[in-house]
N, C-alpha and C positions, 0 to 999 in steps of 0.2 A: 110830513114827509123829511126833507132834505134841506140842509143848508150847502149849497153849490160852491165847492172849490173850483177855481179856474186854473188855466194852465194849456200849455201848447197841446198837449194831447186830450185835453177835456171836451167835451162835445159842445158845440155851440148852441147856445138858445134860439138864435135866428134859425137854426136848420142848416148853417154851414156843413160840409163834411170836415171830418177832423183830419189832421194831417196824417198821411199815408204811412203805415208801418212799416217802417225798414225792412227789406228783405235782405237775408246775408248776414256776414259779421260785420261789426262797427269797425273803425279805423284802428280804435286800440284793440279788439279783439285781435284783428290781421297783425297786429305789432307784437303779440305774443307769438306767432311764430316764429320769431329771431331768438326767442328764449329756449327753445328746442334745439335751434344750430347749434347756438352756444355749448349746449352739453355734449354734441358729438365729437369734438376732437379729443374729449376724453375719454370715451369709448374705444375711440380707433388708437390711441396713445396707451390704453391699458394693455395691449397684446404685445407692446415692444419693451415690457417693464418686467422686472423680477417679480417675485410673488408678492412682496410687500406693495410695489409701486402698481402692480394689476389690481390688488385688492383697495388701494387708495383709488385710483383714478375711477374703477367702476364703483365706488360709492359714491364720487364726486358725480359722476353721470347720474346716478340714480337718484341724489339729492336736486341737481338741477333738472331733471326732468319732472320730479313732483313739485319744485317751485313754478317751473315754466305751466303745468298744470292747472295747482291751485290758482295760479295767478288769471289763468284763460277763465277761469270758472269765477273768479272774482271781479272780472271785467265783465262778464255777463252779467251777474247780479246788480253791479252798478249800473249797467246800462238799463235793466230794468227798473231799479230804484228811480233813476231820472225819469224815465218815461211815465211814470207813475205822479198823481200829484197826491195821493195817499197810498202811504205804504210802510211798513216797520223796515229799521236797517237790517242788512244780511245777519244771520245768524253767529256766522263764522267770517271773521275778518279775513278772507282769502288772499287778498292782495298783500297785506301787511303780513302776513306767513310767508307767501312767496317771496318778499323782500329779505326776511330773515333767513328764509333757507338758500336765497341766492347767494347772500354775503357768506353763509356757513359753506356752501359748495365752493365758491371760488377761493376763498380763505383755503380751505383744506388742499385744494389744487394747487396752490402756489406754496404749499409748506416746503417743497424743495429748495425753494428759493430762500429760506430762513423766516423767522416768524414775524420780523417787521414786514417785510412782502406781502405774506399771507394776509396781516391784518390790514394794510392798505388796500391791497388788491379787492378784499371784502367789503370794506367800508366804500370803497367806489362803485362795486357793484351794486351795492345797497342803494347809494345816492343815486345811481342812474336810473334804477329801478324804480324807484320812489318818484321821481322826475317824470319817467314816462308813463307810467302807470296810476300815481297819485294813490293817496290812502283808501280805504274802504268807508262808506258811509256810515256814520256812527252815531246817528239819532233817526228816529222815526221821523216821519213826513206827512204833514196835514193829519195827525191821531188826535190832536185836542178834541174834548169833548165826544169822542167817538168811542162806543162801547167795544171793549176789546174783544170780549164773545162774541159779539156780532160780527167784528172785523175778521177775527179768524174763520168764523161760520161761512161770511162771503168769500173770503179769499180761497177756501176750500172749493166753493161752489164755482168759481171763476176760473179754479185751475183744472176743474174738471171738463169746464168749458173749452179751456184752451185744448185739453188732449183731444176733445171731439174734432176741434178746428184741425189740428194737426193732422189726425187720421183722416179726415175728410180731403185734405189738400194732398196727404199721400194717396189716396185712391184716384184723384182727380189726376196727378200726374201718371197712373197707370194707363189713362187712355192714350197718351203720347200725343193729347192734343192741346198747344199752348193754350189756344183761347178757353178751354173748358178749365185749363187751371188759373189763367187770370181771372175769369168770373168768379171761380171759387174764391181767389185772392181777395177781389172786390165785396163779395159777401162778406170773408173775415174781418174787413175794416169797418163795415157796418156794425156786426156782431161784436168786436171789440168796443167800439163807442158806447155799447150798452154796458159791457164789463167795466168800464171806468167809471160809469155811472153809479153803478153799484158799487164799485169800489170806494168811490168819494163819499157816498152816504149808503153804508150796509142796510138801514131802515128800509132800501127801495128792494133789498133781495125777495121779499114776501110777493111784491107785485112783478118781478121780473123772473123768479126762479124756472117758472115753467119754460121760458124761454131758453135758460141757459143749460137746462137738463134737457127736457123731454123733445124740445123742439131742436137742437143740436145733436141730439143723440137720433132722429129721423132724419135729419140732414146729412149724417156721415152714413148712416144705413142706406138712404138713396143714392147716396154718392158711389157708394162701394157696388150697390147694385147695378147703376147705371156703366160702371167702369167695366164690370164684368160683361154685361150685354152688347157694350160699344167695341169691346174687344172681337166678339163674335160675329155680330151681324152690321155692325154700323151703320145702324137705323137712324136715318134723320128725324123720324118722327118721335123716337126716344130721347134723342139729344134736345129738340124742341120741347116736350114735355120736362126734361130735366131743368132745362133753363128756364123754363116759365115757373117751376117750383122754387129756384133760387132767386127768379124775381118777387114772387110772392113772400118768402122769407125775408128777404131784405126789407121790403118795404113793411112789413109787422115788425120787424124789428125797430127801424126807424120810427115808426110810431109810436113804438111803448118807450124809446128814449125821449122822444118829444112829450110823451104825456108824464114821464117822471119829471123832466125839467119844468113843465109847466106847473105842476104840483108843488115843486120847490120853490118856484116864484111866487104860487099862491100863500104857501106859508110865510115867505118873506113879505108878502103885503100885509098880511094878518099881524105878524110881529112888529111892524113897522107903524101899524094902525095903533094896537095898543097902547106903544110908546109913545107915540104923539099925544094920545088921548091921557096919560098919566103927567106928561110933561104940561099939558094945558091946564090942569087941577093943580100943578105946583106954580101955575102962573108964569111959565116958560112959554113963549110962542116960538115954536119949531119953524125952521125955515121949510117952505114947500116942498115935498117930494118930487123929483122931475120925474116924468114920465117917460118911460122906456120907447127905443126908436118902434114906430109902428103902432104905437097904442094911441 
């Protein structure tokens, strides 16, 4: 099976719950809202200019809006990169493109004050943008020794699972019941723990694929049907049955994650045993292998 990679967002072999998944935008993503505000004065100023000034200010507005959007998407991609211990770098360096576009937009907007002012303002904007949001991740993380085809296949299956969870939460929100939504969020945390385990070693995909596909699809459909029924009848029996279903699913997902991690530990013990035997044959006495807590 798998070599397990550690990390803040990795499941714990002792059965501890992972760190809760952050709901809503990160602080860096919230800061990108200021970039959209920076573009607004150019749009307002455009309508008080001659045709050339109108065109220039509207172009600047469009460039800065594009820069802000790319930066926001880049920040989201970087947050996803940080949250995973095994992942590829973003395919497009959106934050750095946003930095360049911010410099271009501000420089073009300051042309009326002379070329030197335009250059200085553009460079200042680029420096502040880079300081505020940083560069994009430029290297794959935790990919050494992992088959790229299997990793891509696992990424596609996990993406499908994420889509099911998103649709499941949207259906839960339709009930207007915060407790139901919170219960779905708790199940999603357990499901994403399994996602991270599969991402860290794609060889676990075969054992977990049914959970990432069929079971999540069924959970999504059950949530949609419950939301429709709850809106019409407010039947407490249906609510109890739905919550019991989530309990069963959460238990099964947690057991599957634990089973995968146990297999990973067994493989590690076998590899260590083989290595120790080889060292003994070479006349090297290896240090005792310390038992894990609980053994």
